[in-house]
N, C-alpha and C positions, 0 to 999 in steps of 0.2 A: 183668357179662351176665346172670346168673341173677337174681341177688338182686334186683336194679333194673329192667333191661328187661324180661326174661322174666316174671317175677313181675308185675311193673307191668302188662304187657299182660293176663295173665290176670285179675288183680283187676280190670280194666276190662270183663271178659267175653270176651275174644276167646279162640280157638284157637291155643295156642303150641305149637310142637314145638322142642326145645332139642337139637341134633345137637352132642356133646362127648365127649370121652375120659371113658368112665363104664363100672362094671361093672353089665350089665343095662340094663332100658330102663322105671325105674319112673314115677310120676307123682307130682311133688313140689309142693307150691303151686300145683296147678293146672297145673302145665306138664310136658307129656309128654317123657319123655327118649328121644333113641336113641341108645345108646351106642356108642362107637368104642372097639376094642382098644386098649389102652395099648401106644405106641411111643416111641422115643427117635432122637434124629440125624436122618439123612437120612431113614429110615424113616417117621419121624413128618411129617416136611416133604412127601415124596412120595407112600408109598403112604396115609398117614391124609387127607391132603389130599383126594387123589382118592376114597377111599371116603367122605369127609364130602359130598363133590359130588354122586357118585351117589345117595346117601342122602338128598339135599336134594332132588335130582331127582324121585326116587319119592315124596318126600312132596307133591307138587303143591300148595304152600302160594301163597296171594296174594300176599304179598311175602316176599323173603328177604334176611336182614339178618347179614352177617357182618363180623368185626373182625380176624380172623387173618391177616395179610399173606402167609403162607403158602399162601394160597388164591388168591391174584392170579392164578397162571398157569390156574387150573383153574376159576375163578368163572364165564369167560366161555363154560363150556358150558351153564350155565343159560341164559345171554342167548341162544346158538343155539337154545334151545326157547322162546324168547319170553317168558323170566319177569323179572318185576319185582326188580331187586336194587339193595340199598343196601349200600355201603361204610362202617362205621365206624371212624374213624382214631383211636385213642386216644393216639397219639404221634407224634412226629416220628423215624420207624423208623431213619432214616440213622444218627443217633447210636451206635445199636447197633455199627456196624462201627468207628467211631471209639475205642469201647471194648473192641475185641479184640487190642489191641496189635500189628496188622500194620504192615507198612512202610506210608509215607504213599502212595505210587504204589499199592498194593493198596488202600486206602481208597477213594482216589479215583476209580478205576475200578468196585469195586463199588458206591459210591454213586451215581455216574453211571449204571450198569445198572440199579439197584432204582429209583431215581426216574425214570428212564425206563419202565420197567415199571408202575411205579404210574400215573402220569399217563394213559399209553396205554390201561389197562384202563380208570381212571376216565372215559375218555372214551364208553366204551359203557355205563357202567353208568346207573342212573335217579337216582342222586342219593347224595350224602355225606352223614356226621354227623361233625361236630367235635367237640372240648371248648372251643374259644375261636375267635372271630374272626380273629384273627391266624392261626392255622391255616388256616380258610376261605380267607384270602386268598392262602395258598399255593396253593391248587388252582383258584383261580378260573377260572382258563383252561380248565379241563379239564372241571370239574363241571358237569353239565345243571341242578343245584339242590343247595343246602348248607344243612343245617340245623344250627345250634350246639346240644348239648346238654352242658352243664358237668357237671362231674364234683362234682354238690351231693348233699344231704341227702336222703334218702326219709324225711321227716318223719311219714309214717303208720307205720313201722316202730317209732318211737321214743316213740310216746303214752306207754308205761308207764315210760318211764325218769325217775329221781328225779334233777331236778338243783339241790336245795335243801341238799344236803348242805354243812356248813360249810367255807368253805375252809381250807387246811394252815395253822398258827401260823407261819407263816415265807413269805417272797414267794417264788415259785418259777417256773421258765421251764421249759415242758414241751416236749418233743420226743417226739412219739409215731409208732409205725409200723414200718417197718424202718429201723433205724438203723445205719448204713455211709458209709465214707468221700463216696459220691456225697451226702450231707447234710450235708457240711461238721462233721460231730459232733467232730473234733479241735478245730476253731476254736471251737464253741462252750463246749468245756471250759477251753480257754487263754482265754475271756473272762471266767471266773470271776475269775482273777488280777487283772483290772482291777477287776471288780464288788467285791471283796473288801474293798479300801480304801473305797470308797463305800457299799457295803450288805454288810458282813459276815457278815449273817445270811441273805442271799438263797442260794437254791438252784438247782441244774440238775439237773432230772428226766428222764431218759430211760426210756420204756416202751414196751413192744412186743418185737419181734425184733431180732438183732444179726447182721449181716453183714458181713464172712465168718466164719467161726467163729473164737471166740476175740476178737471185736473188743471185747466189753464188758471184758475183761481188759485191753486195751490202752488202753481210755479210763479205766479205774480206775488203770493205770501212770502215764498221762502226769498225772492230777490229782495223786497222791503226787508225783510229780518236781517240779509246781509248786507244791505246797504247797497243794491245795485238796480234798485228798481227803473233808473233812467238808461241803463244800458240793457233793458230786454222789452223786445218789441213781440206782440203774440197778434198773428193775424191770421184769417179764416181761408174759407176754400175760395178760389176762383175758376173760371173755365180752364178745361184743359190746357189748351195751348196756352193762354194766358198765363197761367203757372209757370212754364219754361221761361216766357219775356222776365217775369219777376225774378226768376232763379237767376237767370243770365246778369241781372244788375247787382247781385251779391258778390262778396270777394271769395269766400271760402264755402263751400258744401259739406256738411258734415254727417258722416256714416257712420252713428253708433248704434250699438247693442249690447245688452247683458250678454254674460257668458252662460251659453247654453248648447246641447249638442245640434240642433238645428242650425244656429247662427255659424258654428265652426264650418260648415260645411257648404252653404249657400252664398250668394250675392244678391242683393234687392235692387229692384229697379232702380231706385234713387241713385245708385252709383252711377249707372250709365246715363242718366237722364242729367246729372250734374257735369259729367263728362261732355255731353252733347252740348252743352250750355257754356263751355268754355271756361269753368272754373276749376280751379284746384280744390282737392279734395282732403278733408281732415278723415281719414278711415280707422275704423277699428282694426288692429292688429290681429285679424282671424285670419286662417290659412287661404281660404279663397280670396279675399278682398286683397290680401298681401301679394298673391301671384299676380293680381291685375295691378295694383298701385305700382309695383315695382317693375313690372314686366315694361309698363308705359311711362313710367316716371312721371306720374300726374297727380302725385301729391304726398303725405307725410302720413304716417302710422301711428297711432297712439293707444293706449288703454284708458276708454272712457269710463270704467268705472273708477277712474281717479282724477279728479277735477284739475290737479297740479299737472297731470299728463295731458290734458286737454289744454290747458293753457300755455304749455311749454310748446306743443305743437303748432298752437296757434301763433304763437309769437315767430315761427321759423318762418312762416309764411308772411307774416305782417313787415317782419325786419328785412325782407329781401322780394318786392314788390315785382323784379323783373323775373326773379326765378319762379316766383308764382305764378306770374302770367305765360311763362314758357310750358310749366305745367298743365296749366288749363290748355293751352294751345294744343300740346302732347295727347291729352284727355280727348278733345273733339276730334283730332286728326284721327285716333284709333277708333272712334265710334263711324266716323264718314269710311273709314276704308274697312273696317273689320268688324267691329262690336257694334253690327246693327242687325234688324230683323230679317232684311230681306238675305242676308248672308245665311242667314239659319234657316229661313224660309227654303232657300234652295236645297239645304241639306235634308229638311225634312220631305220635301218632294220627291228628292231621290230616294228616299227610305221608303215611303209610301208607294211608289212607281214600283220600285223591285218589289215589294209583297203584293202588289195586286197584278203584276204582270203585265201592266201597261204603260 
């Protein structure tokens, strides 16, 4: 929200205030912060949400843009005072209930209650922003207007990034970000067993964070058990811009996810980051990912719950390096021309300008 939306609006000359948990109230990148005391648990959801709403009301902005679903019961206070309010829906939040390990009936009840709250609040708001058209379709009956703002790259922030470093001296599959069971990392490691026979020099490279604690060691242990420890590389975090340089050195970027109701309707940042870096994609065969990959012809679709499917998709790219290179070029061209945040920012500015009458 800060790096793209807030900074982006400020860069375009707009007066932006960011109300967020933060120490103090500085001005960063042209954005004025209004800090809220850090809280956890129910205090954060109730006290912080109410405090943020009152602070927002006192700000007297032309348009209010919020994304935290905890604010849903409180944000109507702004509407009571005639304010223009946009709800930015980053994900299908009902999946969180499914991940809490509660009894089936409890999950059903919570899902029903949250969706009813979300839909009915949306009726009173001036519009919503979603990350994909599929998500927009979910709320079509309730929203006054819907704008799709994809999780794309802010190309302006990457002008100084060097993507011309030589490729690694071996073919590698890259998985970046927060590496966790939700991203089918174990299945990716198991795919090495099938890859090893056909491409013994191929590596699987994880970069970024590992969640839960000790997960990196779990992946190492699995690789050792199936005899592919020499083909597994685990790396940590590097500065944001440097990570793009690291990504560009890889041969294939992997976008894997477990099957759930959120992943079926969203697309992640790293899809467009890989495209910006000019590498072909090995992507989960979910509806929104499929739309992008097939439209641009920038990769191969797989079922990452199946190690065999991962290996098969990887070999399609490794066996045809010229085709893989063209896919990478297709992805980069699409980001530079269409799938970039400046393009999305223009649409947001148009939406907000019409709401504010300015």
